[in-house]
C-alpha positions in Angstrom: 9.8 262.9 33.4 11.7 260.1 35.3 10.3 257.3 37.6 12.0 257.7 40.9 10.5 254.9 43.2 8.3 251.9 43.1 6.7 250.6 46.2 5.3 247.1 46.3 3.2 245.6 48.9 0.6 242.7 49.5 -2.9 242.9 50.7 -5.3 240.0 51.8 -8.8 241.1 50.5 -11.5 239.0 52.1 -14.7 238.3 50.1 -18.1 239.1 51.6 -19.6 236.0 49.6 -17.3 233.0 49.2 -17.9 231.0 46.0 -17.2 227.6 44.4 -16.1 227.2 40.8 -15.3 223.8 39.1 -12.0 223.3 40.8 -11.9 225.3 43.9 -13.7 227.4 46.7 -12.6 231.0 47.3 -13.2 233.0 50.4 -10.4 235.6 50.1 -8.0 236.9 47.5 -4.3 238.1 47.9 -3.5 241.2 45.7 -0.1 242.6 45.0 0.0 246.5 44.6 2.6 248.6 43.0 2.8 252.4 43.1 5.3 254.2 40.9 6.3 257.9 41.6 7.6 260.3 39.1 9.8 263.2 39.7 7.0 265.7 40.0 5.4 263.7 42.7 2.7 262.2 40.5 2.0 258.6 41.4 0.5 255.6 39.3 -1.1 252.6 40.8 -1.4 249.0 39.6 -2.5 245.7 41.2 -2.6 242.0 40.4 -3.7 238.9 41.9 -1.3 236.1 41.3 -2.5 232.6 41.2 -0.5 229.7 40.2 -3.6 228.2 38.6 -4.4 231.3 36.5 -1.1 233.0 35.6 1.4 230.6 36.8 2.9 232.9 39.4 2.3 232.8 43.2 2.2 236.0 45.4 5.6 235.2 46.8 6.9 234.8 43.1 5.4 238.2 42.2 6.9 240.0 45.1 10.3 238.6 44.7 10.3 239.8 41.0 8.7 243.3 41.7 11.1 244.1 44.5 14.1 242.7 42.4 14.9 242.7 38.7 11.6 244.5 37.7 12.1 247.4 40.1 15.8 247.6 39.2 14.7 247.8 35.4 12.1 250.4 35.9 13.7 253.1 38.3 15.1 256.0 36.4 13.0 255.4 33.0 11.2 258.1 31.5 7.3 257.7 31.8 7.0 259.6 28.4 8.4 256.6 26.9 5.3 254.6 27.7 5.2 252.6 24.5 8.7 251.5 24.8 8.2 250.7 28.5 5.4 248.5 27.7 7.2 246.8 25.0 10.3 246.0 27.1 8.1 245.0 30.1 6.7 242.2 27.9 9.9 241.2 26.4 11.8 241.1 29.6 9.3 239.5 31.9 7.1 237.5 29.5 6.7 234.5 31.9 5.3 236.7 34.6 1.9 238.1 33.5 0.5 238.8 36.9 3.5 241.0 37.8 3.6 242.6 34.3 -0.2 243.5 34.7 0.6 245.4 38.0 3.4 247.4 36.5 1.8 247.8 33.2 -1.5 249.3 34.9 0.7 251.6 37.0 2.6 252.8 34.0 -0.7 253.9 32.2 -2.1 255.3 35.4 0.8 257.5 35.9 1.2 258.5 32.4 -2.4 259.5 31.9 -2.5 261.4 35.1 0.4 263.6 33.9 -1.6 264.1 30.7 -4.7 265.2 32.9 -7.1 262.7 31.1 -8.7 259.3 31.7 -6.9 256.4 30.4 -9.9 255.6 28.1 -9.5 258.9 26.5 -6.0 258.3 25.8 -6.7 254.9 24.3 -9.6 256.4 22.4 -13.0 256.0 23.9 -15.6 254.0 21.8 -18.1 253.0 24.3 -19.8 254.9 27.2 -21.2 252.3 29.3 -22.3 248.6 29.2 -24.1 246.1 31.7 -21.8 243.9 33.5 -22.6 240.4 34.4 -22.4 239.4 38.1 -21.4 235.8 39.0 -23.3 232.9 40.8 -20.9 230.2 41.9 -21.6 226.6 42.0 -24.2 225.8 44.6 -27.5 223.9 45.0 -30.6 224.7 42.8 -32.3 226.6 45.5 -29.3 228.6 46.4 -28.8 229.5 42.8 -32.4 230.8 42.5 -32.0 232.9 45.7 -28.7 234.5 44.5 -30.3 235.3 41.3 -33.2 236.9 42.9 -31.0 238.9 45.1 -28.8 240.3 42.3 -32.0 241.4 40.3 -33.3 243.1 43.4 -30.0 245.0 43.2 -30.6 246.2 39.7 -28.4 243.7 37.8 -30.0 242.2 34.7 -27.0 240.0 33.5 -26.2 236.8 35.5 -23.2 234.6 34.9 -23.6 231.1 36.3 -20.7 228.9 37.0 -21.2 225.3 35.9 -19.0 222.3 35.1 -19.1 219.8 37.8 -22.3 217.8 36.7 -24.0 218.2 33.4 -27.5 217.0 34.6 -27.3 219.3 37.8 -26.1 222.1 35.6 -29.1 221.9 33.3 -31.5 221.5 36.3 -30.1 224.7 37.8 -30.6 226.7 34.5 -34.2 225.2 34.0 -35.1 226.4 37.5 -33.6 229.8 36.8 -35.6 230.2 33.6 -38.8 229.1 35.4 -38.6 232.0 37.7 -36.6 234.7 35.7 -38.3 237.0 33.3 -36.9 236.5 29.7 -35.3 239.9 29.9 -32.8 238.7 32.3 -29.7 237.6 30.4 -28.0 234.4 31.4 -24.3 233.7 30.8 -22.6 230.4 31.4 -19.0 229.8 32.6 -18.3 226.0 32.6 -14.5 226.5 33.7 -13.3 223.7 31.4 -15.8 221.2 32.8 -17.2 219.6 29.7 -15.9 217.5 26.9 -17.0 217.9 23.4 -19.8 215.5 23.4 -21.1 216.9 26.7 -21.0 220.4 25.4 -23.2 219.4 22.4 -25.5 217.7 24.7 -25.6 220.8 26.9 -26.3 222.9 23.8 -29.1 220.8 22.6 -30.9 220.5 26.0 -30.8 224.1 26.8 -31.6 225.4 23.5 -34.9 226.9 24.9 -33.2 228.7 27.7 -32.0 231.8 25.8 -28.3 231.7 26.9 -26.1 234.4 25.7 -22.8 232.8 25.7 -20.7 229.8 27.3 -17.3 230.6 28.7 -14.6 228.0 28.2 -16.6 224.9 28.2 -13.8 222.6 27.0 -10.3 222.3 28.4 -7.9 225.0 27.6 -5.7 222.8 25.2 -8.7 221.6 23.3 -8.8 224.4 20.8 -8.9 222.0 17.9 -12.0 220.2 19.5 -13.8 223.6 19.7 -12.9 224.2 16.0 -14.9 221.0 15.0 -18.1 222.2 16.7 -21.0 223.3 14.6 -20.8 227.0 13.8 -23.9 227.8 15.9 -22.0 226.6 19.1 -18.8 228.1 18.3 -20.3 231.4 17.9 -21.5 231.2 21.5 -18.3 230.2 22.9 -16.1 232.9 24.9 -12.5 231.4 24.9 -10.9 232.1 28.2 -8.2 229.8 29.6 -7.2 228.9 26.0 -6.6 232.7 25.4 -3.5 234.1 27.3 -1.5 235.9 24.6 -1.8 237.4 21.0 -0.4 234.3 19.7 -3.1 232.2 21.3 -5.6 234.7 19.8 -4.2 234.1 16.3 -4.3 230.3 17.0 -7.9 230.4 17.9 -9.1 232.8 15.2 -7.4 231.3 12.2 -7.8 229.5 9.9 -11.4 228.9 11.0 -12.4 230.5 14.4 -12.6 228.0 17.3 -14.8 230.7 19.2 -16.9 233.6 18.4 -15.7 235.5 21.5 -12.5 236.4 23.2 -12.8 236.8 26.9 -9.8 239.1 27.7 -8.4 239.4 31.2 -5.6 241.7 32.2 -4.1 239.1 34.7 -3.6 236.6 31.9 -2.4 238.8 29.2 -0.1 241.0 31.5 -1.9 244.3 31.5 -3.6 246.8 29.1 -0.8 246.9 26.4 -0.8 243.2 25.7 -4.7 242.9 26.1 -5.1 245.5 23.3 -2.9 243.3 21.0 -5.4 240.4 21.8 -8.2 242.7 21.0 -6.8 243.8 17.6 -6.5 240.1 16.5 -10.3 239.7 17.3 -11.0 242.9 15.3 -9.2 241.6 12.3 -11.0 238.3 12.6 -14.3 240.0 13.2 -14.8 238.4 16.6 -16.6 240.0 19.6 -14.8 240.8 22.9 -15.7 239.9 26.5 -13.6 241.5 29.2 -13.5 239.4 32.4 -11.6 239.4 35.7 -10.8 237.4 38.7 -11.3 238.7 42.3 -9.5 241.9 42.0 -9.1 245.3 43.4 -10.8 248.4 41.9 -7.5 249.3 40.6 -7.3 246.5 38.0 -10.9 246.3 37.5 -10.9 249.9 36.4 -8.0 249.4 34.1 -9.9 246.5 32.4 -12.9 248.9 32.0 -11.0 251.6 30.3 -9.3 249.0 27.9 -12.6 247.4 27.1 -14.3 250.9 26.3 -11.5 251.7 23.8 -12.4 248.8 21.6 -15.5 249.2 19.4 -16.0 245.3 19.2 -16.5 245.0 23.0 -19.9 243.3 23.3 -19.7 242.0 26.9 -18.2 242.8 30.0 -17.9 240.7 33.2 -16.2 243.0 35.5 -17.6 242.3 39.0 -14.5 241.2 40.6 -14.4 244.1 43.2 -18.0 243.9 44.0 -17.7 241.3 46.9 -14.5 242.5 48.4 -14.9 243.2 52.1 -12.2 246.0 51.7 -10.0 247.7 49.1 -7.3 250.1 49.2 -8.8 252.5 46.8 -12.3 254.0 45.8 -13.6 255.4 42.7 -12.5 254.1 39.2 -16.0 253.4 37.9 -19.8 253.9 38.7 -22.4 251.1 38.7 -26.1 252.0 38.2 -28.6 249.3 37.9 -25.8 246.9 36.7 -24.4 249.3 34.1 -20.7 250.3 34.5 -19.0 253.6 33.4 -15.7 254.8 34.1 -15.1 258.0 35.9 -14.2 261.2 33.9 -11.0 261.6 36.1 -7.4 261.5 35.1 -5.8 258.0 34.9 -7.8 255.2 36.2 -9.8 257.6 38.3 -9.2 255.8 41.7 -7.8 257.4 45.0 -6.1 255.7 47.8 -8.1 255.2 51.0 -6.4 255.9 54.4 -5.5 252.8 56.3 -7.7 251.8 58.9 -6.4 252.3 62.4 
């Protein structure tokens, strides 16, 4: 069954709640979408949110590649050769993970739609549902507490707090949260590379009574060896994020002694489902846990990450709230969220359907 066309377009998706992290403030996100069509009329959709900071590609870079060499390569190929297609996609376009992610996701959506099964069923479903964290950006102490209360009132029980600008203020925010939150509320931290090694040790010691679940990428992305020298009790709580882009990075973090106890896999960094699963296999062999994260993304790519995550038995954490604060999207479906717990839909492919454009 040959692929006969590929449509590529850009959407600017506004956020209902702008937020700040250690190095920028975001109020909207540009996503690039890809739709593949097969001879029988079946379509598969993929998406990416190119960012020079995250994946080394701009939206313009992605549009140029997808409408040029990548489109020329994929038109006329047989979707039944999906393993060969995802292999060649990585080999030919290794420097473009965002663009690869959009096409890789679309390939899997198209292929599993033709099989008539959800993507997670094709990959082998190990997990039925998990609670996702929701993200609180960098803000004042009072605003942090108010956001936490709002999310809890909506049924979410796992909060991820962005830190990394000022150690003392970070700890003050967490202390205040723990004062007003029940111990059943889980708190995760994302320091966005904001600490050095000594600050991280200080942070760990001063927050030992706060019952924090994990700390995402506290040190700069090139500080893997510094992470490896940390006490094991600290390393076990670190989720490598910016340090983890490829399977080669995964091996470097995992061996000879793990620099982190958790891999945070994002489809935008790895370049889609196929390469994300290679990273996941390194973690499985090294007996490390998985966290699946995201940026501000369409339901399309969030759904793909959820399907991939639930095909891995060592997935322990998901942080897949990237579409929750979109003011608009181009699809619906993909998953359900009940009291903060995410489950994929039992529908072919990603389980998403295109929305009619607004007039």
